VEXZA-119606 format. One line per 2 residues: number of its first residue (from 0); for each residue x, y, z negated of N, C-alpha, C, O. Coordinates in pm, 1 decimal, padded with zeros to 6 digits, always signed. Example, Ala and Ser with C-alpha at 12.3 -4.5 7.8 and 13.67 -1.06 7.14 Angstrom:
# VEXZA-119606
0 = +01319.0/-00569.0/-00780.0/+01230.0/-00450.0/-00780.0/+01320.0/-00330.0/-00780.0/+01423.6/-00331.9/-00846.5 ~ +01285.0/-00225.0/-00708.0/+01367.0/-00106.0/-00714.0/+01290.0/+00003.0/-00787.0/+01340.9/+00113.8/-00803.9
# end
This chain:
# VEXZA-119606
0 = +00330.1/+01137.0/+03660.0/+00340.4/+01165.9/+03517.6/+00401.1/+01045.7/+03446.7/+00367.0/+00931.6/+03477.6 ~ +00488.2/+01069.8/+03354.7/+00558.1/+00965.8/+03279.7/+00465.8/+00906.7/+03173.3/+00406.4/+00980.8/+03094.9
2 = +00453.2/+00772.8/+03170.0/+00365.7/+00706.5/+03073.5/+00410.7/+00728.6/+02930.0/+00327.5/+00731.0/+02839.3 ~ +00538.7/+00744.7/+02907.9/+00588.6/+00760.5/+02771.1/+00553.8/+00896.6/+02712.8/+00553.7/+00913.1/+02590.8
4 = +00524.2/+00994.3/+02798.0/+00491.9/+01127.4/+02747.8/+00346.4/+01138.9/+02703.4/+00309.8/+01234.7/+02635.2 ~ +00263.7/+01042.4/+02741.3/+00123.3/+01046.6/+02703.1/+00105.1/+00985.6/+02564.6/+00135.3/+00868.3/+02542.3
6 = +00056.1/+01066.1/+02473.8/+00029.0/+01019.1/+02338.4/-00115.5/+01053.0/+02306.3/-00158.7/+01167.2/+02322.0 ~ -00188.4/+00954.6/+02261.9/-00327.9/+00978.4/+02228.2/-00336.8/+01047.4/+02093.0/-00240.2/+01049.5/+02016.8
8 = -00453.2/+01103.5/+02064.2/-00472.9/+01171.7/+01936.3/-00455.3/+01077.0/+01819.2/-00398.2/+01115.4/+01717.1 ~ -00503.1/+00954.1/+01831.8/-00491.9/+00860.0/+01720.2/-00346.5/+00824.8/+01692.7/-00308.7/+00806.2/+01577.0
10 = -00264.7/+00815.3/+01796.3/-00123.2/+00785.9/+01776.1/-00053.3/+00901.8/+01706.7/+00034.5/+00880.8/+01623.1 ~ -00092.3/+01024.9/+01741.4/-00032.3/+01141.8/+01678.4/-00070.2/+01151.5/+01532.1/+00012.5/+01190.0/+01449.3
12 = -00193.9/+01117.2/+01498.6/-00242.2/+01135.2/+01361.8/-00195.1/+01025.5/+01267.7/-00199.3/+01044.0/+01146.1 ~ -00150.4/+00912.2/+01319.9/-00104.3/+00803.8/+01234.5/+00041.6/+00825.1/+01197.2/+00127.8/+00841.1/+01283.6
14 = +00068.1/+00825.1/+01065.1/+00206.6/+00846.3/+01022.5/+00292.9/+00724.5/+01050.5/+00243.6/+00611.9/+01057.4 ~ +00421.3/+00748.5/+01066.4/+00518.2/+00642.0/+01084.7/+00526.5/+00562.6/+00954.5/+00536.2/+00621.7/+00847.0
16 = +00522.7/+00429.9/+00962.8/+00523.5/+00345.0/+00844.1/+00646.9/+00368.8/+00758.7/+00637.2/+00370.4/+00635.9 ~ +00762.3/+00387.2/+00820.7/+00884.5/+00414.2/+00744.4/+00874.1/+00544.5/+00666.7/+00916.7/+00551.8/+00551.4
18 = +00817.2/+00648.1/+00729.7/+00800.1/+00776.3/+00661.5/+00708.4/+00760.9/+00541.4/+00736.9/+00813.2/+00433.7 ~ +00599.2/+00689.6/+00560.0/+00503.4/+00668.7/+00451.4/+00569.1/+00590.9/+00339.0/+00551.6/+00625.2/+00222.0
20 = +00643.6/+00487.8/+00371.8/+00707.1/+00405.7/+00269.4/+00803.4/+00488.1/+00184.4/+00811.3/+00468.6/+00063.1 ~ +00875.3/+00578.6/+00246.2/+00974.6/+00656.4/+00172.2/+00914.0/+00773.8/+00095.9/+00978.2/+00827.6/+00005.7
22 = +00792.6/+00814.2/+00129.8/+00732.2/+00928.1/+00061.2/+00622.5/+00888.1/-00036.3/+00611.9/+00946.9/-00143.9 ~ +00541.7/+00790.5/-00001.5/+00432.0/+00748.8/-00088.6/+00487.2/+00667.0/-00205.3/+00561.9/+00571.4/-00184.8
24 = +00450.9/+00704.1/-00324.9/+00495.7/+00635.8/-00446.7/+00648.2/+00632.8/-00456.2/+00706.6/+00533.1/-00498.8 ~ +00711.0/+00741.1/-00416.8/+00857.9/+00747.2/-00414.5/+00920.2/+00729.0/-00552.7/+01034.1/+00683.5/-00563.8
26 = +00847.1/+00763.7/-00657.1/+00901.2/+00753.7/-00793.2/+00891.8/+00613.3/-00851.8/+00938.7/+00589.2/-00963.0 ~ +00832.1/+00521.9/-00778.7/+00815.4/+00385.3/-00828.1/+00920.1/+00293.0/-00766.5/+00966.7/+00317.0/-00655.2
28 = +00957.2/+00186.7/-00839.3/+01053.9/+00090.4/-00784.4/+00992.0/+00008.1/-00671.4/+00870.9/+00012.6/-00650.0 ~ +01074.4/-00066.4/-00599.9/+01026.8/-00147.9/-00487.5/+00936.6/-00262.3/-00532.3/+00851.6/-00307.9/-00455.7
30 = +00954.1/-00308.7/-00654.6/+00869.3/-00413.0/-00712.4/+00803.9/-00353.7/-00836.4/+00872.9/-00304.2/-00925.5 ~ +00671.1/-00358.5/-00842.4/+00600.1/-00298.7/-00955.7/+00523.7/-00404.5/-01033.7/+00485.0/-00508.5/-00980.3
32 = +00503.2/-00375.3/-01160.5/+00425.1/-00462.3/-01247.1/+00281.8/-00412.6/-01256.3/+00243.8/-00315.7/-01190.6 ~ +00203.3/-00480.1/-01338.4/+00061.2/-00449.0/-01350.4/+00037.8/-00306.3/-01400.5/-00048.1/-00235.5/-01348.0
34 = +00113.2/-00264.2/-01500.9/+00094.3/-00130.0/-01556.4/+00120.9/-00022.9/-01450.6/+00044.1/+00072.4/-01437.3 ~ +00228.8/-00039.0/-01376.3/+00260.9/+00056.5/-01270.8/+00156.4/+00052.5/-01159.9/+00120.6/+00156.1/-01103.7
36 = +00108.4/-00065.9/-01129.0/+00005.1/-00081.3/-01026.8/-00122.0/-00007.5/-01068.0/-00186.9/+00056.9/-00985.5 ~ -00156.8/-00017.2/-01195.6/-00272.7/+00056.3/-01247.8/-00254.7/+00206.7/-01228.8/-00347.5/+00276.3/-01187.7
38 = -00135.3/+00256.1/-01258.7/-00106.0/+00398.9/-01242.4/-00113.5/+00440.1/-01095.8/-00172.7/+00542.8/-01062.5 ~ -00054.0/+00360.5/-01009.2/-00047.5/+00393.6/-00867.0/-00186.0/+00401.8/-00803.9/-00213.4/+00490.2/-00722.7
40 = -00272.3/+00309.1/-00842.2/-00404.3/+00301.1/-00780.5/-00512.7/+00367.2/-00864.5/-00628.2/+00374.9/-00822.6 ~ -00475.8/+00414.9/-00982.7/-00570.4/+00475.5/-01075.7/-00687.0/+00379.6/-01103.7/-00804.3/+00416.0/-01095.3
42 = -00649.3/+00256.2/-01137.3/-00746.6/+00151.5/-01168.1/-00718.7/+00094.6/-01306.2/-00608.6/+00107.6/-01359.6 ~ -00819.8/+00032.0/-01362.5/-00803.4/-00035.3/-01491.1/-00731.8/-00168.3/-01470.6/-00731.2/-00224.5/-01361.1
44 = -00672.0/-00216.9/-01578.2/-00595.2/-00341.4/-01574.4/-00679.6/-00457.7/-01523.2/-00633.0/-00536.0/-01440.4 ~ -00802.1/-00469.7/-01571.0/-00889.4/-00580.3/-01528.1/-00917.2/-00575.2/-01378.3/-00922.8/-00678.8/-01312.0
46 = -00934.3/-00455.2/-01325.7/-00961.0/-00439.8/-01182.4/-00838.5/-00479.4/-01101.1/-00850.7/-00547.0/-00999.0 ~ -00721.9/-00438.1/-01145.5/-00597.2/-00474.8/-01077.6/-00581.8/-00626.4/-01077.2/-00549.0/-00685.2/-00974.2
48 = -00605.2/-00689.9/-01191.5/-00595.5/-00836.2/-01200.4/-00693.6/-00902.8/-01104.8/-00660.0/-01001.4/-01039.2 ~ -00813.6/-00849.5/-01097.3/-00915.7/-00904.8/-01007.3/-00870.9/-00892.9/-00861.4/-00881.6/-00988.9/-00785.0
50 = -00821.0/-00775.8/-00822.9/-00776.3/-00754.9/-00685.1/-00661.6/-00848.8/-00649.2/-00656.7/-00902.3/-00538.4 ~ -00570.3/-00868.2/-00742.5/-00457.1/-00958.3/-00718.5/-00506.6/-01102.1/-00709.0/-00464.9/-01176.9/-00620.6
52 = -00594.9/-01140.4/-00799.6/-00648.7/-01276.9/-00799.9/-00724.3/-01306.6/-00670.0/-00714.6/-01416.9/-00616.2 ~ -00799.4/-01208.0/-00619.8/-00877.0/-01224.8/-00496.2/-00790.7/-01212.6/-00370.9/-00838.8/-01237.6/-00260.3
54 = -00664.9/-01174.9/-00386.7/-00575.9/-01163.2/-00271.7/-00586.9/-01031.3/-00197.8/-00529.4/-01016.0/-00090.0 ~ -00659.6/-00935.7/-00253.7/-00670.3/-00804.4/-00189.3/-00535.6/-00732.9/-00190.5/-00502.9/-00656.3/-00099.8
56 = -00458.8/-00759.7/-00295.2/-00322.8/-00708.0/-00305.6/-00232.2/-00828.6/-00326.5/-00236.2/-00890.6/-00432.8 ~ -00150.6/-00862.9/-00227.4/-00063.6/-00980.9/-00239.9/+00039.7/-00963.1/-00350.7/+00099.6/-00856.5/-00364.8
58 = +00059.5/-01068.1/-00428.5/+00156.6/-01063.2/-00537.5/+00275.6/-01151.3/-00506.5/+00271.3/-01236.4/-00417.6 ~ +00380.2/-01129.5/-00580.7/+00500.3/-01211.9/-00570.4/+00494.8/-01313.7/-00683.4/+00458.5/-01278.6/-00795.7
60 = +00529.8/-01438.0/-00656.5/+00527.6/-01537.7/-00763.5/+00628.0/-01501.4/-00872.8/+00747.0/-01483.7/-00846.4 ~ +00578.7/-01490.7/-00994.3/+00665.3/-01457.2/-01107.5/+00597.9/-01505.4/-01235.3/+00572.8/-01426.9/-01326.9
62 = +00568.9/-01634.5/-01240.6/+00499.9/-01688.5/-01357.5/+00361.2/-01629.0/-01369.4/+00288.7/-01616.9/-01270.6 ~ +00325.1/-01592.2/-01490.1/+00193.2/-01532.7/-01513.1/+00192.9/-01382.2/-01493.1/+00086.7/-01320.9/-01482.8
64 = +00310.0/-01322.9/-01487.6/+00318.5/-01177.8/-01472.9/+00283.2/-01135.8/-01330.9/+00310.0/-01207.2/-01234.3 ~ +00223.2/-01019.7/-01321.2/+00190.3/-00964.1/-01190.3/+00308.7/-00881.4/-01142.1/+00351.5/-00787.2/-01208.8
66 = +00360.0/-00917.3/-01027.2/+00466.7/-00843.0/-00960.9/+00423.8/-00824.9/-00815.9/+00390.8/-00921.4/-00746.9 ~ +00424.9/-00700.5/-00771.2/+00378.5/-00668.3/-00636.6/+00483.4/-00580.5/-00569.5/+00536.7/-00487.9/-00630.6
68 = +00512.2/-00610.3/-00444.0/+00603.8/-00526.3/-00366.1/+00534.6/-00393.0/-00336.6/+00416.9/-00389.5/-00300.9 ~ +00608.7/-00285.1/-00351.9/+00551.3/-00152.0/-00329.3/+00492.9/-00139.8/-00189.1/+00391.3/-00072.8/-00170.6
70 = +00554.3/-00202.5/-00091.4/+00502.6/-00195.6/+00045.6/+00362.3/-00254.2/+00054.5/+00281.2/-00208.3/+00134.9 ~ +00332.7/-00355.3/-00027.3/+00198.3/-00414.1/-00028.8/+00096.9/-00316.3/-00086.2/-00017.5/-00311.5/-00040.9
72 = +00137.6/-00239.0/-00184.8/+00049.2/-00137.2/-00242.3/+00021.7/-00029.4/-00137.9/-00092.3/+00014.1/-00121.3 ~ +00125.6/+00013.2/-00068.4/+00109.8/+00114.0/+00036.0/+00019.4/+00061.3/+00146.9/-00068.7/+00133.1/+00194.3
74 = +00040.5/-00063.0/+00188.6/-00045.4/-00123.1/+00291.2/-00190.4/-00126.6/+00245.8/-00280.9/-00098.2/+00324.3 ~ -00213.0/-00161.1/+00119.7/-00349.0/-00165.7/+00064.8/-00413.1/-00026.8/+00070.0/-00527.7/-00013.1/+00113.0
76 = -00340.6/+00075.0/+00027.0/-00393.7/+00211.4/+00025.8/-00424.7/+00258.3/+00167.8/-00530.8/+00315.7/+00192.0 ~ -00333.8/+00234.6/+00261.1/-00355.9/+00276.8/+00400.0/-00472.8/+00202.5/+00463.0/-00551.2/+00260.9/+00537.8
78 = -00484.2/+00074.1/+00432.7/-00594.8/-00005.7/+00485.6/-00728.1/+00045.4/+00431.5/-00825.7/+00056.0/+00505.8 ~ -00732.3/+00076.8/+00303.4/-00854.5/+00130.3/+00242.6/-00889.9/+00265.1/+00304.1/-01007.5/+00294.1/+00326.3
80 = -00789.7/+00347.1/+00331.6/-00814.1/+00478.9/+00390.1/-00871.5/+00466.8/+00531.0/-00955.4/+00547.7/+00570.7 ~ -00827.3/+00367.2/+00606.5/-00877.4/+00348.2/+00743.1/-01019.7/+00294.6/+00743.9/-01095.6/+00323.4/+00836.5
82 = -01057.3/+00217.5/+00643.3/-01189.4/+00155.7/+00639.8/-01297.0/+00245.9/+00581.8/-01414.9/+00211.2/+00587.4 ~ -01260.1/+00360.3/+00526.6/-01359.7/+00451.6/+00470.2/-01427.9/+00526.9/+00582.8/-01363.2/+00569.7/+00678.4
84 = -01560.1/+00543.0/+00570.9/-01632.9/+00617.2/+00675.3/-01605.9/+00765.6/+00671.5/-01660.0/+00840.4/+00753.0
# end
C-alpha cells in the first residue's frame, strides 16, 4: 500500500491554510486596524487592545495605532477553535 494514499481523519478535517486565508474574512484588507479587528472578532475595543497588548494577537509596529496582519487574525481564530473542548 502506498504511504501517500493514507490520510488520517484529522488530516482530512483540517482545512488547507491557503484556502482558509482566501475565504475567511475575504472582505477585509490584508492589514486591519482596531475597528476592523473588533468587527472581525466581535469584540469590544478594550478587549482587542488587551489581546494585542498581551501578545495574543501579534501586531505590526505602527506608532500607537493598532495594525494587525489578517493572517494573524485568522491564526488566532483557528487556534481558539482548536483549543475549545
